[in-house]
N, C-alpha and C positions, 0 to 999 in steps of 0.2 A: 333763515336756513340753518344758522348755527344753533339756534334754540331747538329746532326740529331734530338735528343730529344728536344733540345732547339729551333729548327726551324722546327717544325712539318709541318707547312703550306708549307714552301718552299720545304721541303723534299717530301711532297705529290705531289706538282706540278711537281717537277723534275721526280719523279717516273712515273707520268702519261704521261709526254712528252716522257720519255724513252720507255714506253710500246707502245705508238703510233708509235714511230720510228721503234721499232722491228716489229710491225704488218705490217707497210708499207713495210719494207725490205723483210719480209717473203712473203708478198703478191706478191711483184715483182718477187722474186725468184721462187715461185711456179707457176707464170703465171696464176693465177686465178684457180688453180687446185681444184677439188672437193674431193681430197683425205683427209686423216686424218688431215694433217697439214692445208690444205686449209679450211677444215670445222672448225677447231679450230680458225683459223684466222677470219673466217666469224662470228663465235660466239662472239669472242672478239669485232670485229668491230660492230656487232649488239648491243652488250652490251653497247658500248660507244655511238653509234649513237641514240639509242632508247630514252634516256632522253633528248638528244639535239633536236630530232624531236618532242618529246612531248612538250618540252618547246616552240619550234617554232610554233607548232600548237596552243598551248594555247595563245600565243601572238597574232597570226593572228586572231584566233577566238574572242579573247577579243576585238581587234580593230574593227572587223566587227560588233560585238554585240554593242559596244559603238556607232558606226555610226548608227546602226539601232535604238538604244535608242534615240540618238539625233534627228533623223528624226521623230521618233514616238512622241517625246516630242514637236517638232515643229508643227506637225499635230494637237496634242491635244491643243496647244496654239491657233492655228488658229480656231479650232472648238469651243474653249471656247469663243474667241472673237466674232465669228459668233453668238453663242447662246446668248451672252450678248446683241448683237445688236437686235436679235429677241425679247428678253425679253423687251428691251426698247421700241421697236415698239409696242408690245402688250400692255405695260403699257400706252403708249401715246394714243393708240387706245381706250383703256378702259376709259381713262380720257376724251378724245374727246366725246365718246359716252355718258358718264355721263353728261358732260356739255350740249350736245345737248338735252338730256332728260330733264335737268333742264330748258333749253331754251324753249323747247316745252311746258313746263308748263306755261311759260309766255304768250304763245299764247292763253291761256284759263284762264287768271287771273280772279278771282271771283269778283263780285260786279260791273262790268261794265254794263252800261245800253244800250250800243250801240255796233254795230259791227265794229271792227277795222281790218285793214290789218296791217301786220307786215313784216319787212325786217330784216333778220338775218345778223349780221356783226361781223367781227373780230377786236379786238383792235390791232392797229399797232404801236402806239407810245404814250409816256407820255410827258407832257410839263414841264419836269424838276422838278417834285416833287416826294416824296416817295409814297404819296397816289395818288389815281386816282381822284384828284380834277378836272383836265381837261385832256382829252385824245382824240386821233384821231382814227376813225374807217375807214374801207376800203369800205364803201358805201357812196353815195352822191346823188346829185340832179338827176342824171340819173336813180337812183333807186326810185325816188319819195320822197327822204328825204328833209326836209325843216327846216328852223329855227324855234325853239321852239317845234319841234317834241319830244315826250316823249320817253325816253330810259329805258328799263327794262331788267331783266333776270328772270330765274326761281325762284330766291329768293325774288325778289321784285323790288322796284323803284331804278333806278340808277341816272337819271337826265334828262336833255334836250339838244337838239342840239342848239349850240350857233352860228354855222357857217357851211355852206355846200358848197363844191366844186362839180365838176361834178362826181368824183369818190371817194370822201372822205368827212368826216364831223367831226367837232370838238364838243365834248360833255363836258358840265359842269355838274358835279355830285352834288347831294344834300348835300354832305359833305363839299362843298365849302362854305365859310362864306358869300358869296354874294347871295347865292341861298336860297330863302325862300319857304316853302311848307306849305299849309294848311292841317291839319289832323283831323281825328276823332278817337275816341277810339272804337276799334272793339266791345268790350263788351257792350258799351253804346254809340251809334252814336250821342247822344245829347251833349256829351262832346267834345268840339272843341278847337283846339289850333293852334299855328304857331311854326315851327321849322326851323333851319338852321344849317350849319356846325359849329362845335366848334373849328376848327383850329387844331385838333389833330386826325383827322380821324373818329370822332364820331359826334353825333348830340346833340343839345341843343334846348330847346323850352320853351314855357309857355302856360298855359291854359287861354282862354278868360274869363272863369268864375273861379275866385280864390277860389270858394267853390266846385269846381268839385271834385267828389269822386274818383279820380284816385288812383291806387295802383301800386307798383313795379311789373313788369311782364306784365302789360297791353300792348296789341299789338296795334300799331297805323297803320292806313291805310289812303290813300289819301281821302280827303273830296269831291273832284269833284266840288269845288266851289271857287269863290273868286279871286284867285291870277293869275297873269300872269307870266309864262305860266299856262294854265289850265290843271291840271292832271286829267285823268279819275278817277272816284270814285272807291275805293276798292282795290287799289294796296298797298300791304304791304310795310311798311316803316321800322319798327323796333319795339323794345319793351323798355318800361321804365325801367331804372336801378336805378334811384334815384329821390327823390322829395324834393324840398325845398320851403319855403315861403320867398319871398323877401319883407322885411318890407318897404324898400324905395319905391319900385314900386307897392307894394301890389299885386304882381302877384305870382301865384304858378308856380315855374320853375321846369323843368324836364331835366334829362339827358337820352339820348336814344342810345341804341346799334343798329346800322343799321342791317337789315336782310341780305343785300348784303355784301359780303366780298370784300372790296374795295382795298385790297392789291394784289389780284391775278385774276383780271378780264381778261378774254380772249375772250369770246363771249358775245354779247349783242343782243337785239332785239329792233328795232325802231318802235314805234306805228305810223301808218300813218292815 
């Protein structure tokens, strides 16, 4: 008895095995009889089998549920990926539409005294700089584009065509240091000046009249006169951000923020 108390688990296992052996022997002896002894054997057998069956069912059910959950999770992942793709397409479409709306504005830029045709084009490559000093578009001579043709977008002046192939053209922008533009102040067209790229993605210039009453925030537009290439009058260039007087040259110098965002150009229009 002391051993059984000290080894309760082994005792329980031994008793269970003994009981099962007795059930099996009695079942064999009764030949599956439905009498009193057979019924008692059946009750005991059921009592033993029920938790086993329940456990088996629970395991099987858990496995199938796990498989269903995994399958459902995979479907959700696929649906999530598809929705992300759809959202990206919608965003790109909205961006393209916005750019096209801005570009459409360029086809009716104010201040031009003549009728011009325009060709829309996409920027397809940069010439090794962070800024869009010089870049290539996907339209060329076959579309009527020629050297010195003016390039704009809905925000304002971009530059001119410096070279054209049959289906491409290379554009030099106004932020390039070699590109000079004659401008007037929109608020007072009698105030005239010259500007060019400052080498850092902005514009710098000076007023022809060092007494000109310019102020910060003044909007500058093309003058339509003087320089080669000739820019149509009235295309927005940018606004003055600072003013200084150079004692050596006796010129009133200015810094200008371009109206066009030269770091993310995608679509342009060429004036023909």
